[in-house]
DSSP file (Angstrom, degrees, kcal/mol; ACC not computed):
  #  RESIDUE AA STRUCTURE BP1 BP2  ACC     N-H-->O    O-->H-N    N-H-->O    O-->H-N    TCO  KAPPA ALPHA  PHI   PSI    X-CA   Y-CA   Z-CA
    1    1 A M              0   0    0      0, 0.0     2,-0.1     0, 0.0    20,-0.0   0.000 360.0 360.0 360.0 133.2  -28.7  -16.5  100.7
    2    2 A N        -     0   0    0      1,-0.1     0, 0.0     2,-0.1     0, 0.0  -0.416 360.0-137.4 -87.5 156.3  -26.9  -17.7  103.6
    3    3 A D        +     0   0    0     -2,-0.1    -1,-0.1     2,-0.1    14,-0.1   0.240  60.6 118.8-100.9  20.8  -23.3  -16.8  104.1
    4    4 A D  S    S-     0   0    0     11,-0.1     2,-0.1    12,-0.1    -2,-0.1  -0.673  70.8-110.2 -85.4 143.1  -21.8  -20.2  105.2
    5    5 A P        -     0   0    0      0, 0.0     2,-0.5     0, 0.0    10,-0.2  -0.403  29.6-120.7 -58.4 137.6  -19.1  -21.7  103.0
    6    6 A L  E     -A   14   0A   0      8,-2.0     8,-2.3    -2,-0.1     2,-0.5  -0.797  27.9-137.6 -88.2 126.9  -20.3  -24.9  101.0
    7    7 A A  E     -A   13   0A   0     -2,-0.5     6,-0.2     6,-0.2     3,-0.1  -0.754  24.1-179.2 -80.4 126.2  -18.0  -27.8  102.2
    8    8 A I  E     -     0   0A   0      4,-3.0     2,-0.2    -2,-0.5     5,-0.2   0.765  45.5-107.3 -94.2 -30.5  -16.9  -30.0   99.3
    9    9 A G  E >  S+A   12   0A   0      3,-1.1     3,-1.7    94,-0.0    -1,-0.3  -0.453  93.3  66.2 123.7 166.0  -14.8  -32.4  101.3
   10   10 A R  T 3  S-     0   0    0      1,-0.3     3,-0.1    -2,-0.2    -3,-0.0   0.792 129.6 -59.2  54.2  34.5  -11.2  -33.0  101.7
   11   11 A G  T 3  S+     0   0    0      1,-0.2     2,-0.4     0, 0.0    -1,-0.3   0.538 104.3 130.2  78.0   6.9  -10.7  -29.6  103.4
   12   12 A L  E <   -A    9   0A   0     -3,-1.7    -4,-3.0    40,-0.0    -3,-1.1  -0.826  32.1-178.0-105.8 138.4  -12.1  -27.6  100.4
   13   13 A F  E     -A    7   0A   0     -2,-0.4     2,-0.5    -6,-0.2    -6,-0.2  -0.798  22.1-136.4-122.9 161.9  -14.8  -24.9  100.6
   14   14 A I  E     -A    6   0A   0     -8,-2.3    -8,-2.0    -2,-0.3    36,-0.0  -0.993  23.7-131.7-116.1 127.3  -16.7  -22.7   98.3
   15   15 A S    >   -     0   0    0     -2,-0.5     3,-1.1   -10,-0.2     4,-0.2  -0.483  12.8-132.6 -71.5 144.2  -17.1  -19.1   99.3
   16   16 A P  G >  S+     0   0    0      0, 0.0     3,-0.9     0, 0.0    -1,-0.1   0.667 103.4  74.2 -75.3  -8.8  -20.7  -17.9   98.9
   17   17 A D  G 3  S+     0   0    0      1,-0.2    33,-0.0   -14,-0.1   -14,-0.0   0.764  91.9  54.8 -68.8 -21.7  -19.2  -14.8   97.2
   18   18 A H  G <  S+     0   0    0     -3,-1.1    28,-1.8    27,-0.0     2,-0.4   0.458  96.3  86.0 -84.5  -6.8  -18.5  -17.1   94.1
   19   19 A L  E <   -B   45   0B   0     -3,-0.9     2,-0.4    -4,-0.2    26,-0.2  -0.843  53.8-174.7-107.6 139.5  -22.2  -18.2   93.9
   20   20 A T  E     -B   44   0B   0     24,-2.1    24,-3.7    -2,-0.4     2,-0.4  -0.999   7.3-163.1-134.1 130.9  -25.1  -16.3   92.1
   21   21 A E  E     +B   43   0B   0     -2,-0.4     2,-0.4    22,-0.2    22,-0.2  -0.954   9.2 177.9-114.1 128.7  -28.6  -17.4   92.4
   22   22 A S  E     -B   42   0B   0     20,-1.8    20,-2.8    -2,-0.4     2,-0.5  -0.966  18.0-142.2-119.3 145.4  -31.4  -16.3   90.1
   23   23 A F  E     +B   41   0B   0     -2,-0.4     2,-0.3    18,-0.2    18,-0.2  -0.925  23.0 172.9-117.9 137.5  -35.0  -17.5   90.2
   24   24 A V  E     -B   40   0B   0     16,-1.8    16,-2.0    -2,-0.5     2,-0.2  -0.827  42.1 -85.5-130.4 167.7  -37.0  -18.1   87.1
   25   25 A R        -     0   0    0     -2,-0.3     2,-0.3    13,-0.2    13,-0.2  -0.493  47.7-151.8 -75.4 141.1  -40.4  -19.5   86.3
   26   26 A A        -     0   0    0     11,-0.6     2,-0.2     8,-0.3    11,-0.1  -0.837   5.0-133.9-117.4 158.6  -40.2  -23.3   86.0
   27   27 A S        +     0   0    0     -2,-0.3     8,-0.0     8,-0.0    -1,-0.0  -0.425  64.0  59.3 -90.8 170.9  -42.4  -25.6   84.0
   28   28 A G  S    S+     0   0    0     -2,-0.2     3,-0.3     3,-0.0     6,-0.1  -0.698  92.4   5.4 106.3-157.8  -43.9  -28.9   85.4
   29   29 A P  S    S+     0   0    0      0, 0.0    -3,-0.1     0, 0.0     0, 0.0  -0.208  82.4  92.4 -70.5 148.9  -46.3  -29.5   88.4
   30   30 A G    >   -     0   0    0      3,-0.0     3,-1.0     5,-0.0     5,-0.1   0.289  68.0-140.7 151.9  -8.9  -47.8  -26.6   90.2
   31   31 A G  T >  S-     0   0    0      1,-0.3     3,-1.4    -3,-0.3     4,-0.2  -0.297  75.5 -15.6  62.8-139.7  -51.0  -26.0   88.4
   32   32 A Q  T >> S+     0   0    0      1,-0.3     3,-1.9     2,-0.2     4,-0.5   0.833 130.2  72.6 -66.0 -30.4  -51.9  -22.2   88.0
   33   33 A N  H X> S+     0   0    0     -3,-1.0     4,-1.9     1,-0.3     3,-1.6   0.812  82.4  68.5 -46.5 -38.2  -49.3  -21.3   90.5
   34   34 A V  H <4 S+     0   0    0     -3,-1.4    -8,-0.3     1,-0.3    -1,-0.3   0.619  94.2  55.8 -72.0 -13.3  -46.5  -22.1   88.2
   35   35 A N  H <4 S+     0   0    0     -3,-1.9    -1,-0.3    -4,-0.2    -2,-0.2   0.596 115.4  37.1 -77.2 -23.6  -47.4  -19.1   86.0
   36   36 A K  H << S+     0   0    0     -3,-1.6     2,-0.5    -4,-0.5    -2,-0.2   0.713 105.9  61.8-103.3 -29.7  -47.0  -16.7   88.8
   37   37 A V     <  -     0   0    0     -4,-1.9     2,-1.3   -11,-0.1   -11,-0.6  -0.870  68.0-138.0-115.4 134.0  -44.2  -17.8   91.0
   38   38 A A        +     0   0    0     -2,-0.5   -13,-0.2     1,-0.2    -3,-0.1  -0.716  40.9 150.8 -94.7  99.2  -40.6  -18.1   90.1
   39   39 A T        +     0   0    0     -2,-1.3   -14,-0.2    -5,-0.2    48,-0.2   0.723  37.5  93.5 -96.0 -21.4  -39.6  -21.4   91.7
   40   40 A A  E     -B   24   0B   0    -16,-2.0   -16,-1.8    39,-0.1     2,-0.4  -0.381  64.6-143.7 -81.4 152.9  -36.8  -22.7   89.6
   41   41 A V  E     -BC  23  78B   0     37,-2.7    37,-2.5   -18,-0.2     2,-0.7  -0.956  11.3-162.7-120.5 129.2  -33.2  -21.8   90.6
   42   42 A Q  E     -BC  22  77B   0    -20,-2.8   -20,-1.8    -2,-0.4     2,-0.6  -0.931  16.5-165.2-112.2 108.4  -30.3  -21.1   88.3
   43   43 A L  E     -BC  21  76B   0     33,-3.1    33,-3.0    -2,-0.7     2,-0.5  -0.877   0.7-163.4-103.2 116.5  -27.0  -21.3   90.4
   44   44 A R  E     -BC  20  75B   0    -24,-3.7   -24,-2.1    -2,-0.6     2,-0.5  -0.888   3.8-165.4-103.6 131.8  -24.0  -19.9   88.9
   45   45 A F  E     -BC  19  74B   0     29,-2.3    29,-2.7    -2,-0.5     2,-1.3  -0.960  15.6-144.7-112.0 122.8  -20.5  -20.8   90.2
   46   46 A D  E  >  + C   0  73B   0    -28,-1.8     4,-0.8    -2,-0.5    27,-0.2  -0.744  21.8 178.9 -92.1  97.0  -17.6  -18.6   89.1
   47   47 A M  T >4 S+     0   0    0     25,-1.3     3,-1.0    -2,-1.3     5,-0.3   0.954  75.0  58.8 -67.1 -46.3  -14.9  -21.3   88.8
   48   48 A A  T 34 S+     0   0    0     24,-1.1    -1,-0.2     1,-0.3    25,-0.1   0.846 109.3  42.8 -56.4 -39.5  -12.3  -18.7   87.6
   49   49 A A  T 34 S+     0   0    0     23,-0.2    -1,-0.3   -31,-0.1    -2,-0.2   0.626  95.4  98.3 -87.3  -9.5  -12.6  -16.5   90.7
   50   50 A S  S << S-     0   0    0     -3,-1.0   -36,-0.1    -4,-0.8     7,-0.0  -0.282  77.2-128.2 -74.9 168.5  -12.7  -19.3   93.2
   51   51 A D        +     0   0    0    -38,-0.2    -1,-0.1     2,-0.0     3,-0.1  -0.004  61.6 133.2-106.0  26.7   -9.5  -20.4   95.0
   52   52 A L        -     0   0    0     -5,-0.3     5,-0.1     1,-0.1   -38,-0.0  -0.520  69.1 -89.2 -72.5 145.5   -9.8  -24.1   94.1
   53   53 A P     >  -     0   0    0      0, 0.0     4,-2.3     0, 0.0     3,-0.4  -0.173  34.3-120.6 -50.9 148.7   -6.7  -25.9   92.8
   54   54 A D  H  > S+     0   0    0      1,-0.2     4,-2.4     2,-0.2     5,-0.1   0.817 111.3  58.3 -67.3 -29.0   -6.3  -25.6   89.1
   55   55 A A  H  > S+     0   0    0      1,-0.2     4,-2.0     2,-0.2    -1,-0.2   0.880 109.4  44.2 -64.1 -40.9   -6.4  -29.5   88.7
   56   56 A I  H  > S+     0   0    0     -3,-0.4     4,-2.7     2,-0.2    -2,-0.2   0.853 109.8  54.3 -70.6 -41.1   -9.8  -29.6   90.3
   57   57 A Q  H  X S+     0   0    0     -4,-2.3     4,-2.6     1,-0.2    -2,-0.2   0.902 110.8  48.0 -65.2 -36.4  -11.1  -26.7   88.4
   58   58 A A  H  X S+     0   0    0     -4,-2.4     4,-1.7     2,-0.2    -2,-0.2   0.926 113.5  45.4 -59.2 -45.9  -10.0  -28.5   85.1
   59   59 A R  H  X S+     0   0    0     -4,-2.0     4,-2.6     2,-0.2    -1,-0.2   0.859 112.9  51.9 -69.8 -37.1  -11.6  -31.7   86.1
   60   60 A A  H  X S+     0   0    0     -4,-2.7     4,-2.2     2,-0.2    -2,-0.2   0.941 109.8  49.0 -66.4 -42.1  -14.9  -29.8   87.3
   61   61 A L  H  X S+     0   0    0     -4,-2.6     4,-1.1     2,-0.2    -1,-0.2   0.882 111.9  50.7 -58.8 -38.7  -15.2  -28.0   83.9
   62   62 A K  H  < S+     0   0    0     -4,-1.7     3,-0.5     1,-0.2    -1,-0.2   0.913 112.2  44.9 -65.7 -47.6  -14.8  -31.3   82.2
   63   63 A L  H  < S+     0   0    0     -4,-2.6    -1,-0.2     1,-0.2    -2,-0.2   0.810 104.3  62.8 -64.0 -33.3  -17.4  -33.0   84.2
   64   64 A A  H >< S+     0   0    0     -4,-2.2     3,-2.3     1,-0.2    -1,-0.2   0.794  76.6 170.7 -68.9 -29.0  -19.8  -30.1   83.9
   65   65 A G  G >< S+     0   0    0     -4,-1.1     3,-1.2    -3,-0.5    -1,-0.2  -0.327  71.6   6.7  63.1-117.8  -19.9  -30.7   80.1
   66   66 A Q  G 3  S+     0   0    0      1,-0.3    -1,-0.3    -2,-0.2    -2,-0.1   0.597 123.1  69.5 -82.9  -3.5  -22.8  -28.5   78.7
   67   67 A R  G <  S+     0   0    0     -3,-2.3     8,-3.3    -6,-0.1     2,-0.4   0.497  83.6  90.2 -86.1  -0.4  -23.4  -26.7   82.1
   68   68 A A  B <   -D   74   0B   0     -3,-1.2     6,-0.2     6,-0.2     2,-0.1  -0.805  68.6-148.8 -91.2 139.1  -20.0  -25.0   81.8
   69   69 A T    >   -     0   0    0      4,-2.5     3,-0.9    -2,-0.4    -2,-0.1  -0.432  27.4-106.5 -95.6 170.3  -19.9  -21.7   80.2
   70   70 A K  T 3  S+     0   0    0      1,-0.2    -1,-0.1    -2,-0.1    -2,-0.0   0.847 117.3  60.8 -65.6 -35.3  -17.1  -20.1   78.1
   71   71 A D  T 3  S-     0   0    0      1,-0.1   -23,-0.2     2,-0.1    -1,-0.2   0.442 124.2 -99.2 -79.2   6.9  -16.3  -17.7   81.0
   72   72 A G  S <  S+     0   0    0     -3,-0.9   -25,-1.3     1,-0.3   -24,-1.1   0.835  79.3 134.6  85.5  37.6  -15.5  -20.6   83.3
   73   73 A E  E     -C   46   0B   0    -27,-0.2    -4,-2.5   -26,-0.2     2,-0.5  -0.893  48.6-140.0-114.3 148.8  -18.8  -20.7   85.2
   74   74 A I  E     -CD  45  68B   0    -29,-2.7   -29,-2.3    -2,-0.4     2,-0.6  -0.906  15.8-160.3-105.0 128.3  -20.9  -23.7   86.0
   75   75 A L  E     -C   44   0B   0     -8,-3.3     2,-0.4    -2,-0.5   -31,-0.2  -0.920   9.4-177.4-113.8 111.4  -24.5  -23.2   85.6
   76   76 A I  E     -C   43   0B   0    -33,-3.0   -33,-3.1    -2,-0.6     2,-0.5  -0.908   8.1-161.4-110.2 132.7  -26.9  -25.6   87.5
   77   77 A E  E     -C   42   0B   0     -2,-0.4     2,-0.5   -35,-0.2   -35,-0.2  -0.950   6.2-170.7-114.4 130.8  -30.7  -25.3   87.0
   78   78 A A  E     +C   41   0B   0    -37,-2.5   -37,-2.7    -2,-0.5    13,-0.1  -0.981  28.3 141.1-129.6 125.2  -32.9  -26.9   89.5
   79   79 A N        +     0   0    0     -2,-0.5    -1,-0.1   -39,-0.2   -39,-0.1   0.023  35.4 111.6-145.4  25.9  -36.6  -27.2   89.0
   80   80 A R  S    S+     0   0    0      7,-0.1     2,-0.2     6,-0.1   -40,-0.1   0.780  74.3  54.7 -78.3 -28.9  -37.6  -30.7   90.4
   81   81 A F  S    S-     0   0    0      2,-0.2   -42,-0.0   -42,-0.1     6,-0.0  -0.621  78.5-126.9-114.1 166.2  -39.5  -29.3   93.3
   82   82 A R  S    S+     0   0    0     -2,-0.2     2,-0.3   -42,-0.0   -56,-0.1   0.703  87.5  71.8 -82.7 -23.5  -42.5  -26.9   93.8
   83   83 A T  S  > S-     0   0    0      1,-0.1     4,-1.8   -44,-0.0    -2,-0.2  -0.693  74.7-136.4 -98.5 147.5  -40.7  -24.6   96.4
   84   84 A Q  H  > S+     0   0    0     -2,-0.3     4,-2.7     2,-0.2     5,-0.2   0.915 103.4  56.6 -63.7 -44.7  -38.0  -22.2   95.8
   85   85 A E  H  > S+     0   0    0      1,-0.2     4,-2.8     2,-0.2     5,-0.2   0.910 108.1  46.4 -57.6 -47.7  -36.2  -23.4   99.0
   86   86 A R  H  > S+     0   0    0      1,-0.2     4,-2.8     2,-0.2    -1,-0.2   0.931 111.8  49.7 -66.2 -38.6  -36.0  -26.9   97.9
   87   87 A N  H  X S+     0   0    0     -4,-1.8     4,-2.4     2,-0.2     5,-0.2   0.889 110.1  51.9 -61.0 -40.3  -34.8  -26.1   94.5
   88   88 A R  H  X S+     0   0    0     -4,-2.7     4,-2.2     2,-0.2    -1,-0.2   0.925 111.5  45.8 -63.9 -41.6  -32.2  -23.9   95.9
   89   89 A A  H  X S+     0   0    0     -4,-2.8     4,-2.5    -5,-0.2    -2,-0.2   0.936 113.5  50.2 -68.3 -36.2  -31.0  -26.7   98.3
   90   90 A D  H  X S+     0   0    0     -4,-2.8     4,-2.1    -5,-0.2    -2,-0.2   0.936 109.6  52.5 -66.2 -39.3  -31.1  -29.3   95.3
   91   91 A A  H  X S+     0   0    0     -4,-2.4     4,-1.9     1,-0.2    -1,-0.2   0.946 113.8  41.7 -63.3 -46.3  -29.1  -26.8   93.1
   92   92 A R  H  X S+     0   0    0     -4,-2.2     4,-2.4    -5,-0.2    -1,-0.2   0.907 112.5  53.2 -71.4 -31.6  -26.3  -26.5   95.8
   93   93 A E  H  X S+     0   0    0     -4,-2.5     4,-2.4     1,-0.2    -1,-0.2   0.906 110.7  49.1 -63.6 -41.2  -26.3  -30.3   96.6
   94   94 A R  H  X S+     0   0    0     -4,-2.1     4,-1.8     1,-0.2    -1,-0.2   0.784 110.9  49.1 -77.3 -23.7  -25.8  -31.0   92.9
   95   95 A L  H  X S+     0   0    0     -4,-1.9     4,-2.3     2,-0.2     5,-0.3   0.934 112.5  46.5 -77.0 -47.5  -22.9  -28.5   92.7
   96   96 A V  H  X S+     0   0    0     -4,-2.4     4,-2.4     1,-0.2    -2,-0.2   0.891 111.1  53.9 -60.6 -37.4  -21.2  -29.9   95.8
   97   97 A E  H  X S+     0   0    0     -4,-2.4     4,-2.1     2,-0.2    -1,-0.2   0.932 111.6  45.3 -62.6 -47.7  -21.7  -33.5   94.3
   98   98 A L  H  X S+     0   0    0     -4,-1.8     4,-1.1     1,-0.2    -2,-0.2   0.921 114.4  46.7 -70.7 -40.8  -20.0  -32.4   91.0
   99   99 A L  H  X S+     0   0    0     -4,-2.3     4,-2.3     2,-0.2    -1,-0.2   0.838 110.6  54.2 -67.3 -35.7  -17.1  -30.6   92.7
  100  100 A A  H  X S+     0   0    0     -4,-2.4     4,-1.1    -5,-0.3    -1,-0.2   0.938 108.1  49.0 -63.9 -39.9  -16.6  -33.6   95.1
  101  101 A K  H  < S+     0   0    0     -4,-2.1    -1,-0.2     1,-0.2    -2,-0.2   0.823 109.8  51.5 -63.6 -27.7  -16.3  -35.8   92.2
  102  102 A A  H  < S+     0   0    0     -4,-1.1    -1,-0.2     1,-0.2    -2,-0.2   0.789 105.6  57.1 -79.4 -30.7  -13.8  -33.5   90.6
  103  103 A A  H  < S+     0   0    0     -4,-2.3    -1,-0.2    -5,-0.1    -2,-0.2   0.657  81.8 102.6 -71.5 -17.3  -11.8  -33.4   93.7
  104  104 A E  S  < S-     0   0    0     -4,-1.1    -3,-0.0    -5,-0.1    -4,-0.0  -0.379  85.4-104.3 -58.8 139.6  -11.3  -37.1   93.8
  105  105 A P        -     0   0    0      0, 0.0    -1,-0.1     0, 0.0    -2,-0.1  -0.467  41.0-101.9 -68.5 142.0   -7.8  -38.2   92.6
  106  106 A P        -     0   0    0      0, 0.0    -4,-0.0     0, 0.0    -3,-0.0  -0.253  46.0 -96.2 -50.7 142.8   -7.8  -39.6   89.1
  107  107 A P        -     0   0    0      0, 0.0     3,-0.1     0, 0.0    -3,-0.0  -0.352  49.3 -92.8 -70.9 157.5   -7.6  -43.5   89.0
  108  108 A P        -     0   0    0      0, 0.0     3,-0.1     0, 0.0     0, 0.0  -0.324  52.7 -91.7 -69.0 154.7   -4.0  -44.9   88.5
  109  109 A P        -     0   0    0      0, 0.0     2,-0.2     0, 0.0     0, 0.0  -0.255  46.4-101.5 -65.8 152.5   -3.1  -45.6   84.8
  110  110 A R        -     0   0    0     -3,-0.1     2,-0.5     1,-0.1     0, 0.0  -0.516  31.2-131.4 -80.4 145.9   -3.8  -49.1   83.5
  111  111 A K        -     0   0    0     -2,-0.2     2,-0.3    -3,-0.1    -1,-0.1  -0.842  22.9-121.8 -96.9 131.9   -0.8  -51.3   83.3
  112  112 A K        -     0   0    0     -2,-0.5     2,-0.3     1,-0.0    -1,-0.0  -0.545  35.4-176.4 -75.7 136.3   -0.5  -53.1   79.9
  113  113 A T        -     0   0    0     -2,-0.3    -1,-0.0     0, 0.0     0, 0.0  -0.873  20.3-133.2-121.3 151.2   -0.4  -56.9   80.1
  114  114 A R        -     0   0    0     -2,-0.3     2,-0.1     1,-0.0     3,-0.1  -0.866  32.6-104.1-102.2 149.0    0.0  -59.8   77.8
  115  115 A P        -     0   0    0      0, 0.0    -1,-0.0     0, 0.0     0, 0.0  -0.481  42.9-105.7 -71.6 147.7   -2.1  -62.9   77.7
  116  116 A T     >  -     0   0    0     -2,-0.1     4,-1.7     1,-0.1     5,-0.2  -0.151  25.5-113.4 -63.6 157.2   -0.6  -65.8   79.2
  117  117 A K  H  > S+     0   0    0      1,-0.2     4,-2.8     2,-0.2     5,-0.1   0.927 116.2  53.9 -70.3 -40.4    0.7  -68.6   76.8
  118  118 A G  H  > S+     0   0    0      1,-0.2     4,-2.6     2,-0.2    -1,-0.2   0.859 106.9  49.3 -58.1 -37.9   -2.0  -71.1   78.2
  119  119 A S  H  > S+     0   0    0      2,-0.2     4,-2.0     1,-0.2    -1,-0.2   0.916 111.4  49.1 -76.7 -33.9   -4.9  -68.7   77.5
  120  120 A V  H  X S+     0   0    0     -4,-1.7     4,-2.6     2,-0.2     5,-0.3   0.963 113.2  48.8 -59.8 -54.7   -3.6  -68.1   73.9
  121  121 A E  H  X S+     0   0    0     -4,-2.8     4,-2.7     1,-0.2    -2,-0.2   0.923 112.1  46.5 -57.1 -45.3   -3.4  -71.8   73.4
  122  122 A R  H  X S+     0   0    0     -4,-2.6     4,-2.4     2,-0.2    -1,-0.2   0.913 112.1  51.6 -63.8 -41.5   -6.9  -72.5   74.8
  123  123 A R  H  X S+     0   0    0     -4,-2.0     4,-1.8     2,-0.2    -2,-0.2   0.893 112.5  45.8 -53.9 -50.0   -8.4  -69.6   72.6
  124  124 A L  H  X S+     0   0    0     -4,-2.6     4,-2.2     2,-0.2    -1,-0.2   0.870 111.1  52.9 -71.7 -34.7   -6.7  -71.1   69.5
  125  125 A K  H  X S+     0   0    0     -4,-2.7     4,-1.9    -5,-0.3    -2,-0.2   0.894 109.4  48.6 -64.1 -37.2   -7.9  -74.6   70.4
  126  126 A A  H  X S+     0   0    0     -4,-2.4     4,-2.1     2,-0.2    -2,-0.2   0.903 111.1  50.9 -68.2 -38.8  -11.5  -73.4   70.8
  127  127 A K  H  X S+     0   0    0     -4,-1.8     4,-2.7     2,-0.2    -2,-0.2   0.910 110.4  48.3 -54.6 -49.2  -11.2  -71.7   67.4
  128  128 A T  H  X S+     0   0    0     -4,-2.2     4,-2.8     1,-0.2    -1,-0.2   0.900 111.8  50.8 -65.1 -40.5   -9.9  -74.9   65.8
  129  129 A G  H  X S+     0   0    0     -4,-1.9     4,-1.9     2,-0.2    -1,-0.2   0.887 111.5  46.4 -60.8 -42.8  -12.8  -76.8   67.4
  130  130 A R  H  X S+     0   0    0     -4,-2.1     4,-2.4     2,-0.2    -1,-0.2   0.896 110.7  53.6 -66.8 -42.8  -15.4  -74.4   66.2
  131  131 A S  H  X S+     0   0    0     -4,-2.7     4,-3.1     1,-0.2     3,-0.3   0.977 109.0  48.9 -53.6 -63.5  -13.8  -74.5   62.7
  132  132 A T  H  X S+     0   0    0     -4,-2.8     4,-1.7     1,-0.2    -1,-0.2   0.862 109.5  52.9 -49.7 -48.3  -14.0  -78.3   62.6
  133  133 A V  H  < S+     0   0    0     -4,-1.9     4,-0.4     2,-0.2    -1,-0.2   0.920 113.8  42.0 -50.6 -52.7  -17.6  -78.2   63.6
  134  134 A K  H >X S+     0   0    0     -4,-2.4     3,-1.4    -3,-0.3     4,-0.7   0.933 111.6  52.5 -68.4 -43.7  -18.5  -75.8   60.9
  135  135 A R  H >< S+     0   0    0     -4,-3.1     3,-0.7     1,-0.3    -1,-0.2   0.823 107.1  53.9 -62.4 -27.5  -16.6  -77.4   58.2
  136  136 A L  T 3< S+     0   0    0     -4,-1.7    -1,-0.3    -5,-0.3    -2,-0.2   0.617  98.9  64.0 -80.4  -8.8  -18.3  -80.8   59.0
  137  137 A R  T <4 S+     0   0    0     -3,-1.4    -1,-0.2    -4,-0.4    -2,-0.2   0.727  89.3  97.5 -83.0 -20.5  -21.8  -79.1   58.6
  138  138 A G  S << S-     0   0    0     -3,-0.7    -3,-0.0    -4,-0.7     3,-0.0   0.240  90.5 -62.6 -65.3-174.3  -20.9  -78.5   54.9
  139  139 A R        -     0   0    0      1,-0.1     2,-0.7     0, 0.0    -1,-0.2  -0.310  52.2-116.4 -68.8 153.1  -21.9  -80.6   51.8
  140  140 A V        -     0   0    0     -3,-0.1     2,-0.1     1,-0.0    -1,-0.1  -0.801  31.7-144.7 -92.4 124.0  -20.6  -84.2   51.7
  141  141 A G        -     0   0    0     -2,-0.7     2,-0.6     1,-0.1    -1,-0.0  -0.372  19.1-104.0 -86.4 160.7  -18.3  -84.6   48.8
  142  142 A D              0   0    0      1,-0.2    -1,-0.1    -2,-0.1     0, 0.0  -0.726 360.0 360.0 -77.7 120.5  -17.9  -87.8   46.6
  143  143 A D              0   0    0     -2,-0.6    -1,-0.2    -3,-0.0    -2,-0.0   0.464 360.0 360.0-114.1 360.0  -14.8  -89.5   47.6
């Protein structure tokens, strides 16, 4: 495992001390090799021990969904590729992507607006027109 910190963006970094990798056997392509070689990667990021701001930690755990554990860890499994190195890089990229999305500021709250008087009148006029058309489709009464 390399000892370079992972850059998330906006001046935030993940220390490699908070990452734990384990290799397991993967399903999928690989023929007989898949039964012998542990190419899938399980990357664990200890969110509680990291020095990320609390707001980013909370958003990251929410974004992680099922990948978050009760202990405050994020578990990412990567088995898309046949080689251990590519799966390791894929897991790290997915972790950085998740944390970068959590580091983005939340969107501003929506401002409540009322429909304009003209739009209300147009909507009611259109409803009246449809009502008239449907009423005229009915049976003709004896007058």
